[in-house]
Backbone as a ProteinNet text record, in pm:
[ID]
protein_1_A
[PRIMARY]
QVQLVESGGGLVQSGGSLRLSCAASGSIFSINHMGWYRQAPGKQRELVAAITRAGSTNYADSVKGRFTISRDNAKNTVYLQMNSLKPEDTAVHYCHANLVTLGGRYGDYWGQGTQVTVSS
[TERTIARY]
9204.8	9191	9262.5	9373.8	9476.6	9528.5	9572.5	9681.6	9770	9909.2	9957.3	10019.5	10024.5	10014.7	10158.6	10241.6	10347.9	10385.7	10394.9	10425.2	10540.1	10580.5	10687.9	10818.3	10829.6	10976.6	11023.1	11121.5	11149.5	11314.2	11343.8	11479.5	11498	11625.9	11672.5	11822.4	11862.1	12027.9	12107	12209.8	12270.7	12250	12244.7	12207.9	12061.6	11970.9	11827.4	11783.1	11624.4	11506.8	11414.6	11359.2	11216	11118.6	10988.3	10954.8	10843.6	10882.3	10768.7	10645.1	10587.7	10443.3	10404.7	10320.1	10235.6	10112.6	10014	9883	9857.7	9809.5	9724.8	9572.7	9523.1	9394.6	9306.6	9172.6	9141.2	9055.3	9051.9	8995.8	9105.4	9137.3	9232.8	9174.2	9194.6	9179.7	9277.2	9376.2	9479.6	9633.2	9697.6	9842.7	9966.4	10036.1	10116.7	10253.4	10349	10486.7	10468.2	10529.3	10521.3	10667.4	10697.3	10866	10875	11019.1	11020.1	11162.4	11169.1	11262.5	11347.7	11427.2	11509.8	11591.8	11588.5	11680.3	11737.4	11850.7	11945.5	11986.1	12026.7	12059.3	12162.1	12120.6	12215.9	12241.1	12157	12178.7	12069.4	12081.2	11947.3	11866.1	11739.7	11638.2	11708.2	11681.7	11760.4	11659.9	11626.8	11532.6	11602.7	11541.3	11566.7	11530.7	11403.8	11310.9	11186.7	11190.7	11057.9	10993.7	10873	10812.6	10652.5	10668.9	10554.6	10452.7	10334.3	10225.2	10224.3	10282.8	10333.5	10413.7	10468.5	10611.4	10735.6	10756.5	10909.5	10997.5	11099.6	11152.2	11281.7	11306.4	11419.2	11484	11613.9	11709.2	11818	11820	11958.4	12073.7	12190.7	12279.8	12316.8	12311.4	12347.6	12246	12142.9	12056.3	12007	12087.7	12052.7	12106.8	12025.4	12030.4	12036.3	11981	11904.5	11783.6	11721.5	11581.6	11503.9	11395.1	11267.5	11165.6	11130.6	10994.3	10926.2	10750.5	10639	10532.2	10396	10303.5	10200.1	10103.6	9939.3	9842.7	9845.3	9771	9589.3	9538.9	9427.2	9410.8	9532.4	9527.7	9593.8	9628.9	9718.2	9782.4	9887.5	9943.1	10109.8	10218.8	10343.6	10399.2	10514.5	10585.9	10751.6	10847.3	10976.7	11014.2	11073.1	11119.3	11291.6	11332.6	11474.3	11559.7	11630.5	11725.9	11861.9	11921.3	12057.2	12056.5	12005.8	12025.4	12198.5	12215.1	12329	12292.1	12395.6	12403.6	12348.9	12417.4	12413.9	12273.8	12207.8	12048.9	11959.5	12035.1	11972.7	11903.5	11782.1	11729.9	11583.7	11525.1	11357.9	11296.6	11223.1	11185	11066.5	11060.5	10918.2	10874.9	10749.8	10668.2	10595.3	10618.9	10581.5	10479.5	10419.1	10302	10294.3	10267.7	10233.3	10087.2	9974.4	9864.4	9788.1	9672.7	9577.3	9455.5	9335.6	9263.9	9134.2	9046.3	8902.3	8871.6	8906.5	8880.1	8977.9	9049.7	9119.6	9266.3	9278.2	9430.6	9576.6	9655.4	9779.2	9858	9931.3	10040.7	10114.3	10210.9	10269.4	10231.7	10246.2	10183.6	10299.1	10330	10405.9	10360.9	10412.6	10369.9	10448.3	10419.9	10483	10582.9	10645.6	10795.9	10768.5	10871.5	10874.3	11024.4	11070.2	11209.1	11262.6	11359.3	11463.4	11590.8	11603.7	11713.1	11790.7	11932.4	11987.1	12125.5	12118.9	12239.1	12317.4	12449.3	12586.5	12594.5
10863.1	10738.8	10793.2	10812.6	10840.7	10720.1	10677.5	10570.3	10568.6	10533.4	10513.8	10408.2	10347.2	10211.4	10248.2	10170	10155.4	10019.8	10057.5	9922.8	9967.5	9828.2	9815.1	9809.8	9811.1	9718.9	9586	9535.5	9428.8	9389.7	9269.6	9229.4	9274.7	9344.4	9404.1	9399.3	9338.8	9363.3	9509.7	9498.9	9619.7	9664.3	9814.8	9883.1	9889.5	9805.1	9815.1	9877.3	9885.4	9994.4	9927.6	9988.9	9972.4	10101.4	10083.7	10204.9	10217.4	10286.8	10275.2	10367.3	10319.7	10424.4	10401.4	10519.5	10515.6	10609.6	10546.2	10596.6	10614.4	10761.6	10792.1	10799.2	10770.5	10731	10775.7	10811.7	10829.4	10985	10986.1	11148.8	11254.6	11268.8	11359.5	11498.9	11640.1	11748.6	11810.4	11805.5	11845	11771.1	11737.3	11712.8	11815.5	11843.5	11945.8	11866.3	11866	11764	11613.5	11563.1	11423.9	11363	11280.6	11250.1	11110	11066.4	10895.1	10917.4	10858.7	10816	10692.4	10624	10501.1	10485.1	10379.3	10349.1	10194.6	10212.5	10045.6	10044.6	9890.1	9852.3	9918.8	9949	10027.3	10156.8	10210.7	10373.2	10407.8	10570.8	10651.8	10657.6	10698.4	10732.9	10815.2	10850.8	10932.7	11017.3	11115.2	11194.5	11121.3	11045.1	11017.5	11136.2	11167.8	11286.7	11302.9	11480.9	11512	11602	11619.9	11717	11780.1	11898.2	11994.2	11962.1	12011.8	11988.2	12054.3	12177.7	12271.6	12157.4	12072	12023	12031.8	12110.3	12167.1	12028.4	11955.4	11859.7	11906.3	11813.7	11799.3	11651.9	11608.7	11490.3	11493.5	11381	11351.2	11346.6	11383.3	11392.7	11260.5	11166.9	11044.4	10976	11032.5	10969.2	11077.4	11204.8	11296.5	11235.3	11224.6	11204.5	11057.9	10996.6	10854.8	10825.8	10928.2	10878.8	10987.6	10990.1	11087.4	11067.3	11188.4	11164.2	11261.2	11193.3	11264.2	11255.4	11305.1	11301.4	11300.4	11270.4	11270.3	11318.1	11465.2	11524.8	11420.7	11440.8	11398.7	11257.8	11148.1	11023	11034.6	11119.9	11143.3	11048.8	11035.2	10937.7	11012.4	10958.2	10993	10880	10889.9	10767	10802.2	10693.5	10716.6	10584.6	10667.5	10586.9	10599.6	10459.9	10443.4	10376.2	10429.2	10399.4	10353.1	10293	10242.3	10249.4	10135.3	10087.6	10062.1	10074.7	10012.7	9958.6	9870	9778.7	9869.7	9994.6	10109.3	10171.1	10107.2	10169.8	10038.1	9985.2	9868.3	9918.6	9913.2	10000	9943.2	9998.3	10008.4	10132.8	10144.9	10289.4	10319.4	10414.5	10475.3	10627.2	10593.5	10724.2	10827.6	10935.1	11023	11149.6	11171	11267.2	11391.6	11491.1	11615.4	11650.3	11634.2	11653.8	11731	11812.4	11842.5	11733.6	11704.4	11584.3	11676.2	11609.4	11661.9	11775.3	11669	11755	11896.1	11913.5	12015.8	11967.5	11870.9	11848	11835	11949	11895.5	11804.5	11743.6	11656.5	11552.1	11490.2	11392.3	11250	11188.6	11036.1	10947.8	10817.9	10719	10624.9	10573.5	10430.1	10334.4	10154.6	10073	10020.9	10110.3	10048	9987.8	9962.6	9870.2	9826.7	9707.9	9682.9	9681.9	9770.8	9767.9	9686	9608.1	9490.8	9491	9528.2	9549.1	9488.8	9370	9257.6	9327.6	9300.9	9329.5	9204.8
11469.9	11365.5	11211.6	11280.9	11123.9	11116.2	11005.9	10960.7	10843.7	10875.1	10760.4	10731.6	10595.9	10567.4	10468.8	10455.9	10365.2	10295.1	10187.3	10078.5	9999	9978.1	9825.7	9901.4	9990.1	10070.1	10023.9	10027.5	9979.1	9955.9	9905.7	9889.9	9723.5	9718.4	9580.5	9569.9	9461.6	9406	9441.2	9444.5	9452.7	9311.5	9282.6	9167.1	9126.3	9208.3	9173.2	9205.7	9193.8	9207.9	9312.4	9407.9	9452.4	9462.7	9470.9	9479.7	9590.3	9744.7	9841.9	9812.6	9870.4	9873.1	10011.1	10062.9	10190.5	10210.6	10225.8	10170.7	10342.2	10382.5	10480.8	10463.6	10568.6	10576.1	10704.2	10723.1	10860.6	10844.6	10973.1	10998.2	10949.8	10841	10775.5	10721.6	10772.3	10735	10612.1	10632.2	10536.1	10580	10485.6	10519.2	10494.1	10589.1	10581.5	10476.4	10568.3	10498.6	10492.5	10421.4	10422.5	10400.5	10462.9	10432.5	10450.1	10424.1	10455.9	10551.9	10647.7	10731.1	10746.1	10752.3	10739.5	10883.9	10945.2	11051.7	11005.5	11012.3	11008.3	11192	11151.7	11297.1	11375.7	11480.7	11587.8	11510.7	11406.2	11398.2	11420.8	11438.3	11455.9	11333.8	11340.5	11257.1	11195.5	11058.8	10957.5	10823.9	10839.7	10734.3	10582.9	10497.1	10372.7	10274.1	10261.9	10185.5	10275.2	10205.6	10243.9	10105.7	10151.7	10049.5	10101	10098.8	10127.7	10040.7	10086.2	9996.8	9873.9	9907.8	9775.1	9676.9	9713	9627.4	9655.8	9738.6	9758.3	9832.7	9814.6	9830.1	9890.5	9986	10075.8	10085.9	10064.3	10043.1	10124.7	10177	10269.8	10168.8	10170	10096.3	10045.2	10082.8	10044.5	9975.3	9968.9	9835.4	9730.2	9730.5	9593.5	9506.7	9384.2	9256.9	9237.8	9338.9	9321.7	9342.6	9467.8	9500.6	9455.7	9461.3	9410.9	9479.4	9552.6	9636.3	9567.9	9585.5	9512.2	9567.9	9570.8	9662.1	9577.6	9578.5	9511.4	9652.8	9652.4	9749.1	9750.9	9660.1	9642.9	9679	9715.7	9729.1	9888.2	9930.1	10073.2	10058.8	9974.5	9928.9	9895.9	9959.9	9930.3	9851	9777.1	9703	9708.7	9718	9714.9	9611.4	9505.3	9382.4	9449.5	9458.1	9453.5	9336.8	9317.7	9212.8	9290.2	9184.3	9208.6	9364.9	9392	9559.9	9568	9687.6	9761.4	9865.9	9934.2	10031.3	10154.1	10203.6	10284.4	10285.4	10193.4	10197.3	10248.5	10294.4	10390.8	10528.1	10554.3	10658.2	10691.7	10768.7	10778	10753.5	10656.8	10612.4	10657.9	10705.9	10769.1	10718.4	10721.8	10644.1	10763.7	10764	10803.1	10780.3	10810.6	10793.1	10902.9	10881.3	10964.5	10907	11008.7	10927	11055.2	10977.9	11084.8	11075.6	11157.7	11177.5	11142.2	11098	11087	11215.1	11328.6	11447.3	11496.8	11410.3	11424.6	11500.7	11495.2	11581	11479.3	11517	11479.3	11488.1	11438.1	11492.9	11392.1	11452.7	11355.1	11346.5	11254.3	11232.8	11155.4	11244.5	11157.5	11117.7	11022	10975.3	11051.8	10995.3	11101.6	11059.9	10933.8	10846	10785.4	10635.7	10582.3	10521.7	10541.6	10518.7	10395.8	10348.3	10257.4	10279.7	10169.8	10192.2	10038.1	10055.8	9960.9	9924.9	9820.5	9887.7	9785.1	9784.7	9733.5	9594.1
[MASK]
++++++++++++++++++++++++++++++++++++++++++++++++++++++++++++++++++++++++++++++++++++++++++++++++++++++++++++++++++++++++

């Protein structure tokens, strides 16, 4: 009974900004790392950004300096602030969490995805 729900996707012009949110809920004991992945049509899913519980971050080279990942551990929520968006950022964005459930299960969970479209 763990769910990850994304929000904040949409259509934006090149150079604009969007902020994605992902809230994890259910029988969660703790969340290790969380992250955002994206998949464009005809391409493999790739890591955009990830963050550990302690706050260490990792970004894809293509988004460094433009995107910022953050999290609120008390709310089991991860955010992705996307600035200076480019058409090549267009993709379905998926939230990911590595966590332990209240029942002691360790595993990976995924959201259903939210579309980000950047027009030129």
